[in-house]
N, C-alpha and C positions, 0 to 999 in steps of 0.2 A: 534530832541530830545525834549521830553516833560519835562517841569519844574517839579521839585519834589514838591508835596503838601502832607503835613502830614495827616495821616488818623488814627483815634483812633482805628479802627477795623482791622488794618493791623498788621501782625506779622513779618515784616522785621526788621532788626537790627536798621535801622535808625529811624523808627517810635517808636519802643519799648524804645530806649534810650532817646527819648525826654522827657518822663515822669519820668526819674530817677533823674533829677536835684534836686528837692526838697528833696527827700529821701537821696541823697548823701550829701547834705549840712547839713541836720539834724544829720545824723550819724557822720559826720566829726566833727561838733560842739560838739556833745556829747562826743566823744572820746577826743577832745582837752580839754574840761572842766574837764573831769575825770582825765586826766594827770595833769592838773593844781591843782586839789584838792589833789592828791597824791604826790604833789611836785616833780614830775618827770621832767617836763618842764613847764615854765610859759606860759600863753596864749599869752602874748605880743611877745614871741619869736617863738611861734608855729603857729601863724595865717597864715603865707605863705603857710602852708599845705592846708588850706582851699582854697586859690587861685589856687593851683595846682589841687585840686579835681574839682573845677569849670571848669578850663581850659580843663582837660582831658574829662569831661563829654561833654563839648561843642565840643571838637574835635571828639569824637566818634559819637555824634549826627549829625554832619555835614558831616563826611566822611564815615559813616557806609555804609554797603552794602544795596542796595535796591532790592536784589534778592527776588522775590516773593511779591513785593510791589503791593498793591491794591489801585488803584486810587480812591479818595473819590467821584469823579464825576461819577463813574460807578454804575449803578443801575441794580439790578438783573433782572428786567423785560424788559430791553431794548434788542433789537436785535443787535447782533454784525454786523459790516460791512461785506459785501460780500467778499469772497476770490477772488483774481485776477485770479488765474489759478486753477480752481477746478479740483480735481482728479476724474477720472471715478468711478462710484459706484461699479462696478464689473470688475476690471482689469483682463485681460487674463494672465494666468500663463506663464512666460517666461521659455522655456526649454533651459537650459544651459549645459546639460550633453553631448550633441552631439547625443543623442539617439532620434529617432523620437517618438512622443507620440503614445500610443496604439490606434487602431481604436475605435470609439465609439461602444458601445454594441447596438445591435438591440433592439428596444423597444417591439417587439411582443413576444420575448422569455423571460422566467423567468431567472433571474440572479443568483438565489440561487440554488446550486446544490442539496440541500436536498428536494426541492420541486419537486414532480413528475409532469411531463407534462400531 
């Protein structure tokens, strides 16, 4: 298993959530100061909400899905490693209906019925 390394150009949940910490803190502080100015709840009683927001963003950024993650050490110009069991380029069609395949057409006769010989 490869260790997770954050990538700024990746669009997986874990990489996107890492950059949300600053925005979440600023928005939460703004809402808490707004509630303090309107005398809804004082800041000294509501600051634990800030700790819960920080904890939730940390939880999401550490346990988020890495589906579609792009490793930052991957370079577009590099050649991928070879495949262990390469598939044949043109595999033969497997007949599974139990009917034998039709015989091949002779190459010296035209196959189009509209063409006159």
